[in-house]
N, C-alpha and C positions, 0 to 999 in steps of 0.2 A: 712700561710707562715711566716717564722721566721722574715723576714724583716718588716712585718706589726705589729710586737709587739712593744709597746712603747719603745722609746730609753732608755735602761739601767735604772739605778737608782742611786740616790745619796748615796754613801757608807760611805766615810771616811771623818772626819773633821780634821782640823789642831790641833796640840798640841804644845803649847809653854812652858808648864810647865813640871811636871813629866810625865813619860811614862804612856800611858793608861793601865788600868788593862788587864790582859790576858783573852781573851774570852774563854768560855768553848769549848771543842773539837767539839761540834756539830755546832758551829756558823760559822766557815770559809766555804767558798764555796768549795764543794768537788772537788778534782782533777778529770778531765775527764779520762776515761779509753780508749776511742777510739778517733781518730782524728775527728775534726769538719767537717761539710760539705765543699765541694770544691767551691771556687769562691765567689765573692762578690754578695750577694743577694740584690734585689731591684726591682724597677719598671722602665721600659724604659719610659722616659718622652715623651709624644706625641708631645709636642711643642719644644722639645729639652732642653738641660741644659745650652746652651750658654757659654760653656767653651772652650777656645783655649789654648793649651799648647805648649811650646817649649821644645822638648824632647832632652835629652842628648845622642843622637845617634851620629854616625860619618859619614857624617856631621850631625849637628843638624836638627831635623825634626819639622816642624810646623804641629800640629795635632789638627783638629777640632773634638770635642767629638761627634758631631752629623753628620758630613759629611765625616770625615776621613782625610787622609793626604792632606795638601794643598801644600806642597813642602819642599825642603831642602834649607838651607841658601847658597846662591851663594857665591863663593869666600872663603869658609871656608874649610880647608883640610879635607879629608875623609880618609878611610882606618883604619888600626889598630892603634887607638889612645885612650888616656884616656880623656874623655869629662865630664865636669860638667857644670851645669847652676845654676845661682842664680838670684834672683829678686832684683833690686835696685829701690825702689819706685814702679813705674808702668812699669819699663823697665827691660827685661831680659838681662843678661850678660853671655857670654859663655867663658869658659876656655877649650882649647884643646891642648893636648901635645902628643908627641910620647910616645909609651909604654916604660917603664923604661928598661934600659940596665944594665948590671953588673957594669958599670962605674958610674951609678947614673941616676937620673931623670932630664930631660931637663926642663927648664921653659916652661910654657904654653903660647900660643898665646891668648890674651884677646880681645874679640869682643863685641861691643854694638849692640844689636838687633834693626834693623830699618825696621821691617816688612820683606817682601820678597825681599827687595832691598839689595844690598851688605852691610854688616854690617860695622860699624866704628871700626877700629883697635885702641886699646890702648897700643899696644906693647906687651912685654912679662912680665910675672910675675910668681913667685914661688907660691903665693897664693893671693886671692882677697877677700874682704869683702865689704858689702854694707855700704855706708855712712849714717849717721843718717838723713841727709837732703833729702835723696831719689833721689839725682841727682849726686852723686859722689861715687867713690870707694876708698878703701885703698888697696894698692898693696905692696907686698914684691918684690922688683926688685933685680935681680942678676947683679952685676957690674963686677964680676970676681970670681975665685975660692974662696969659703968661704967668699965672700965679698958681702953683701946685704944691702939694705936700705928700709925703710918704706916711701912710697910716697902717697900723697893724690891727686887724679886726678878726675876732673869733667868728666861726661859722654860725654861731648863735645870734650874731649881730652886735655883740658887745665890743667896744673899742678899747684897746690897751693904750689910752692916752690920745691926745689930739694929733700927734705925729710931728714930723720935722719938714722944713722947707725942702723942696726938690724941684728939679727942672721938669717942665711939662713934656720935654722930649726924652725923659728917662723911661726906659722899658724895664719893668721888673720881671724876672724870669722864674727863679726858684730859690728857695732857701734850703741850705744844708746846715749841719752842725758847725761848719766853718764860716758861714756867713751867707749873705743874700747876693745872688748873682743878678746884675743889672747890665743893661746896655745904655751907654750915654752917647748922645748926639747921633741917634739913628738916622740913616739916610744922608749923612754928611761925610765929608772927607775926614772928619775928626772922630768918626765912630770908634768907640773902644768898649770892650767888655771888662767889667770890673766886679770882683768879689769884695763886698764891703761888710764891715761890722755894722749892722743896722742901728745899733744902739748909739754908736759914736760917729758913724760915717767914715771911720778909718778904712783905708784900702788894705785888704788882705792880699790880693793878687790881682793883676790886670794883664790883659793881652789884647792885641787887635781882634782876635777871634777865639772866644771860649765857646766851643760847640755844645758842651754839656757839663753839668756838675753832678757827680755821683758819689755819695758818701764822703770818703776822704780824698777823692780824686777829681781832677778837672781834665776834660778832653779838649786839647787845643788844636786849632786848625792851622795848617800850613798850605803852601802851594802844591806840593807833591807828596805830603805826608801828614800824619797826625802826631801829636805828642800826648802822653799821659803823664800828668804831674801829680805826684803824691804830696798832699799838703802837710802830712805829718813829718816826713823826712826831707822834703824838698827835692827828692829824686825826680828826674825828668827823663822819660824814655821815648825815643822817637819810633814811630810805627809806619812802615811802608804801606801805602794804599794798595789793596788788591785790585782795584778798578781805578783807572785814571780819571777821577771826577773830584775836583778840588772843593766842592761845596756840598758834601753829603749831609743828610739829616741824621742826627744822633739821638737815640732815646735809651737812656739807662734803664735797666731792670729795677724792680722795686727794691731789691736787696743791694743794688749798686755794684754787683759783681761783674756783670757783663753789660754791653750796650748793643742794641740793634742799630745798624748803620745802613741807611737806605741810599744807594747810589742811583738815584733816579735820573734818567736822561730824557729831557723834553723832546729831543729830536734825534732819532737814530741816524748815524752818518748816511747822507744821501737820500734820506726819507723824512717824512714828518711824523714818524711813528714814535710814541712815547714808550719807554721801557723802564722796568723796575728791577733792581738787583739788590737783594737783602743779604747782609752778612752780619755775623756776630763777632764783636771784639771782646775778648777776655781781658778785663781791665787789670788783672793781676799779672798775667804773663804776656799779655799783648799779642796773643795768637788770634788768627782769623778762622772762622768757620762759615762756609756759605750755606744759606738755608736751602732746603729742597725746592725744586721747581723754579730755580732762578738761573738766568734772568727770564722775564716774560714781558710781552707787549701789553699795554693797557691804555685805555682812554681816560683813566681816572687819576692820573699822577698828581694833579693839584687838588683833587676833591676826594681824597681817601685818607685813612688814618692808621697809625700804628699804636698799639697799646700793649702793656704787660698786665697779666692777671696776678692775683696774689699767689696762685699756685705755680707761677713761673712760666706760664705759656705766653708766647708772643702771638698777638692777635693782629690780623690785617683785615681791614674792610675794603674790598676792591671788587665790586660786582657781586661778591659773596663774602661772607665772613669766614676766615680760616684761622685755626689755632694750631700752633706748633710748639712742642716742648723740645728744647735743644737735645739732640741725640736721636729723636724720632726720625724714621726714614721718609715721612710724608706729612703734608698738611692734613689736618682733620677739618672738613668743610661742614658748615651749617647747612641745613636743608633749605632755608629761606634765601631768596635772591633780593638784592637791593635794587629797587627801581631807580631810574636816573634822578628823580626828584629827591630821593633819600640818600643818594651817594654823597657822603661828606665825612670829614674826620670825626671820630668818635672816641669816647672814653668809657671804660667799664663802669657800670653803676654800683659796683661794690669793691 
């Protein structure tokens, strides 16, 4: 079984000097001519995998990977809405908004997950990002037409001051010890990603594409490669992509040492088949490791999620919930299946 094959291999090292020499034509991995097998391969764990997710359904669903649905969040609106979830420390936070109309998109209602009890409301926001302390969020609040501000709010609901003026087109993403990562001018030709000092607004670092912020490092996107920037030393290391996909999704682990990189393809060459190919990027030495059972075909590319647990397992919900600890030969699969109505991105509830 493919899932029992040892997890990937270390492929590519960082380069901080001149570009690496071009390899002979026989060296690159040959492009596949047929779509890969369907579904995440692995072994159903007899004792369970112990993962519970809050899924971004409307209303949000609490899903136990081993026993199935535990319930939906009481008091949170349902129906046709745009829902997203993020984890702040050990606590999920939900954003839910009406679907966008021609006149524009309304701000989202923001809720703090409190188990299956009614969640705590943090009011409305255009966007939200986890605070570096794990107990707060940064919110873009709308005070009027084209009038917004950046506010820092504890998960208890207490505000750290009224905040500062901000563009309503600013997307807040995540805070690290080095600053708050934001995207300015999203959806326009002037889009830029900026790491700022939220107290002063000073720019710490900026780039056309900052894919992720992890501890002391930023992962920058390029056309044919990535770059890992060390914010302490200023050292910048370029990393060759193992898969020719210039817009991967990057999710750093909780400790910031590695990042899961999803090279999802919405259409396999010559077909309409969606495929997923997960790799791990070691952010210290910039080597790659392919996850087991990769790539595989899926119908859930846009409606599934990646998450890291506190124990360092990478969790994927795609038809079933699978957990994999780097170095293990196969994914451990939960016993419960995700129904189509439940298939959505999720975050761990702890």
